[in-house]
C-alpha positions in Angstrom: -4.0 3.8 23.1 -7.1 4.2 25.1 -8.9 0.9 25.2 -12.9 0.9 26.0 -13.6 -1.3 29.2 -16.3 -2.8 27.0 -14.2 -4.3 24.8 -10.4 -4.8 24.1 -11.1 -3.9 20.1 -12.7 -0.8 20.8 -10.3 2.1 21.0 -12.1 5.4 22.5 -10.7 8.8 21.4 -8.3 10.9 23.5 -9.5 14.6 22.9 -7.8 15.5 26.5 -4.2 14.7 24.8 -2.6 17.9 24.6 -0.5 17.4 21.7 -3.5 16.9 19.4 -3.2 13.1 18.9 -6.4 11.7 19.6 -5.6 8.0 18.6 -2.6 6.4 18.7 -2.8 2.6 17.9 1.0 0.6 17.9 1.6 -2.6 16.4 3.0 -3.4 19.8 0.1 -2.5 21.9 -2.6 -3.8 19.5 -0.6 -7.1 19.5 -0.1 -7.7 16.0 2.7 -7.6 13.5 2.3 -4.6 10.9 -0.2 -2.0 11.3 0.1 1.4 13.1 -2.6 4.2 12.9 -2.6 7.9 14.1 -5.4 10.7 14.3 -4.3 14.1 15.0 -5.4 17.6 15.1 -3.1 20.6 14.4 -3.9 24.4 14.6 -2.9 26.9 12.1 1.1 27.4 11.9 1.6 24.1 13.8 4.4 21.6 12.3 4.9 18.0 12.5 8.3 17.0 11.9 8.9 13.0 11.4 11.6 10.5 9.4 9.6 7.7 8.5 12.6 5.3 9.3 11.8 1.8 8.1 8.1 2.4 7.5 5.9 3.7 4.8 3.2 6.1 5.5 -0.1 7.5 4.3 -1.0 10.5 5.3 -4.8 11.2 4.8 -6.6 14.7 5.1 -9.8 14.4 7.0 -10.3 18.0 7.4 -8.6 21.4 6.3 -5.4 22.0 4.7 -1.6 21.2 4.6 1.4 21.6 3.3 4.5 19.4 3.4 8.2 19.9 2.5 10.5 16.8 2.6 13.5 15.3 0.7 11.3 13.4 -1.6 9.0 16.8 -3.0 7.0 19.3 -1.7 2.9 19.2 -1.8 0.4 21.4 -0.9 -3.5 21.4 -0.5 -5.7 24.2 -1.5 -9.3 22.5 -1.7 -9.3 20.3 1.3 -12.8 19.5 2.8 -14.0 20.9 5.6 -15.3 17.6 6.9 -15.5 14.1 6.1 -18.8 14.8 4.6 -18.0 17.8 2.7 -15.8 15.9 -0.4 -13.2 13.3 -1.2 -9.4 13.0 0.8 -6.1 13.9 -0.1 -3.8 11.3 0.5 -0.1 11.7 0.7 2.2 8.3 0.2 5.5 8.4 1.5 8.1 5.5 1.8 11.1 4.6 3.8 13.5 6.9 4.9 11.7 10.4 4.3 12.3 13.2 6.1 9.2 15.6 6.2 7.7 18.7 7.9 3.9 19.1 7.6 2.4 22.5 8.3 -1.1 23.2 9.1 -2.4 25.8 6.9 -6.1 26.1 8.2 -7.4 27.2 11.3 -7.7 23.0 12.5 -6.1 20.6 10.3 -7.5 16.8 11.3 -5.0 13.7 9.5 -5.8 10.4 10.1 -1.9 8.6 9.2 -1.5 4.7 8.8 2.0 3.3 8.8 3.9 -0.2 8.5 7.5 -1.1 8.4 8.7 -2.1 4.9 11.9 -3.2 3.3 11.2 -1.7 -0.3 11.4 2.0 -1.8 8.5 3.4 -3.4 8.1 6.8 -4.9 6.4 9.3 -2.9 2.6 9.9 -4.4 0.3 12.9 -3.7 -3.1 11.5 -4.9 -5.9 14.4 -5.3 -9.4 14.0 -4.8 -10.6 13.5 -8.2 -7.9 10.6 -8.7 -10.0 8.3 -6.1 -12.3 5.9 -7.7 -15.8 5.5 -6.1 -17.7 2.4 -5.8 -21.5 2.0 -4.6 -21.2 -1.6 -3.0 -24.3 -3.5 -2.1 -28.0 -2.4 -2.2 -31.0 -1.9 -0.8 -30.4 -1.2 3.3 -26.7 -2.8 2.6 -25.7 0.1 0.5 -22.7 1.8 0.8 -19.8 4.4 -0.6 -16.5 3.0 -0.9 -13.7 5.9 -2.1 -10.1 4.1 -3.2 -7.4 6.2 -1.3 -4.5 3.7 -1.5 -6.3 0.8 -3.7 -4.7 -2.8 -4.4 -2.2 -2.4 -6.9 -1.3 1.1 -5.5 2.7 1.5 -6.1 3.6 0.6 -2.5 4.5 -2.4 -0.2 1.9 -3.3 2.0 -0.6 -0.4 2.8 -4.1 -0.2 1.8 -6.6 2.5 2.5 -10.1 3.6 1.7 -12.8 5.5 3.2 -16.5 4.4 3.4 -19.9 6.0 3.9 -22.6 4.1 5.0 -26.0 6.1 5.1 -28.4 6.1 8.0 -29.8 2.9 8.9 -27.6 1.0 6.5 -25.1 -2.1 6.8 -21.9 -1.9 5.7 -18.9 -4.6 5.4 -21.8 -7.0 4.7 -22.4 -9.6 4.0 -19.7 -10.2 6.6 -16.3 -11.2 5.2 -12.7 -12.1 6.3 -9.4 -11.7 5.9 -7.7 -13.8 8.6 -5.4 -16.5 6.5 -3.3 -16.4 3.2 -5.0 -18.6 0.9 -3.9 -19.0 -2.8 -4.9 -21.3 -5.9 -2.7 -23.5 -8.0 -1.5 -20.7 -10.2 -0.3 -18.6 -6.8 -3.4 -16.0 -7.1 -4.4 -14.8 -3.6 -8.1 -16.0 -3.0 -7.6 -14.4 0.6 -4.9 -12.4 2.1 -4.2 -12.1 6.1 -4.5 -8.4 7.0 -4.6 -6.6 10.3 -7.4 -3.8 9.9 -8.3 -0.8 11.6 -11.8 1.1 11.2 -11.8 5.0 12.2 -15.3 6.1 13.0 -16.6 10.0 12.4 -20.2 10.4 12.9 -22.3 13.3 11.1 -23.8 14.1 14.5 -21.9 14.2 17.7 -24.5 11.7 19.5 -24.3 9.4 16.6 -23.1 5.9 16.6 -22.2 2.5 14.8 -22.7 -1.1 15.7 -20.0 -3.4 14.8 -19.3 -7.0 15.0 -16.2 -8.7 15.1 -16.4 -12.4 15.2 -14.8 -15.8 14.1 -16.8 -19.0 12.9 -15.9 -21.0 16.2 -16.9 -17.9 18.3 -14.0 -18.0 20.0 -14.0 -14.3 19.4 -17.4 -12.7 19.1 -17.5 -9.1 20.2 -20.0 -6.4 19.7 -19.0 -2.8 20.2 -20.5 0.7 19.6 -18.3 3.0 18.3 -18.8 6.8 18.2 -17.3 9.9 16.6 -13.4 9.7 16.6 -13.5 6.0 18.1 -11.6 3.3 16.6 -12.3 -0.5 16.2 -9.4 -3.1 15.5 -10.0 -6.0 13.6 -7.5 -8.5 14.3 -9.2 -11.4 12.5 -12.6 -12.8 12.0 -15.7 -11.3 10.2 -16.5 -7.5 10.7 -20.0 -6.2 9.5 -21.4 -2.7 10.8 -24.4 -0.8 10.9 -25.0 2.9 10.9 -27.3 3.8 13.9 -30.8 5.0 12.1 -30.4 8.7 12.0 -26.8 9.0 11.9 -24.7 8.9 8.5 -21.2 6.7 9.4 -17.9 7.1 7.8 -15.0 4.9 8.5 -11.3 5.1 7.3 -10.1 1.7 6.8 -6.1 1.0 6.9 -5.1 -2.6 6.2 -1.5 -4.2 5.8 -0.4 -7.9 6.1 0.8 -10.7 3.7 -0.2 -8.7 0.7 -1.1 -5.4 -0.7 -4.6 -6.7 -1.4 -8.2 -6.6 -0.4 -9.0 -10.6 -0.8 -11.4 -11.7 1.4 -13.5 -14.7 2.2 -17.6 -14.2 2.9 -19.2 -15.9 5.6 -21.0 -18.8 4.1 -23.8 -18.4 6.2 -24.6 -14.9 4.4 -23.5 -15.2 1.3 -26.9 -16.1 -0.2 -27.8 -12.5 0.2 -25.8 -11.5 -2.8 -27.8 -11.0 -5.8 -31.1 -10.5 -3.9 -30.9 -6.5 -3.8 -33.4 -4.8 -5.6 -32.0 -1.3 -5.8 -29.7 1.2 -4.6 -30.0 3.7 -2.1 -30.7 7.3 -3.8 -28.7 9.1 -0.9 -25.8 7.5 -2.5 -23.2 8.7 -3.4 -22.8 10.7 -0.2 -20.0 12.8 -1.2 -17.9 13.4 -4.5 -14.5 15.4 -5.7 -16.9 18.3 -6.8 -17.8 19.0 -3.2 -14.2 20.0 -2.3 -14.4 22.9 -4.6 -17.7 24.5 -3.6 
């Protein structure tokens, strides 16, 4: 894990890594309980063999095509997107104790992988782009697209995964929210889950960037970082809004895991008033659709 000197929450891409792994965040180094993340590029014909061990995995196709053989089934993509701005992800969920081999079928294959420890068994599932729900959240210049890959209620133990598209100049994850303590109501419904989260970034131009703040109400944590393409921001606690740099469309892949397979959160009370004030939707949204995978 290549932490930035600017902030311990900003993890820079390690493009010089010879094995193709350019992001590698392990729970021990992150100093949290569950979440691991890796991004890796593979060349055509290259294979990755792994046993999930005591972990559940989600493999997200960022670009290219792959095939997988495993002791739980075999899967293959044929309409993988050429990049994250050209379609919707394929997502392969694998439960614990799964032996698999993944082969790169395109000239370059780009993957985002999240995993966490589990003591449960769930069926493997290969989610196609057309199965992914798309939501346009917010409004005006706080409008963005959320595409659900492993949504709350997905048949797994802890993992949640979404990809978010924020047009140039727009705010995202705003009004700011947090999910760092487990709160339930009298009926046991989860009002806020305790979750660890990663923001893995892709920008549509190489010089582009986003700005992200991670802060707590008492400001014992208050970091502002500037992630660029292939960088990652760790969110151990606190509120965590994002803004896309003007001129640059921003994508981020969120993995979350923790107390519940949930996205239950609490808004920053200082900014909650903004809900309901928006007057319209950004015409640039949605930025991607599943139809683009077949173009």
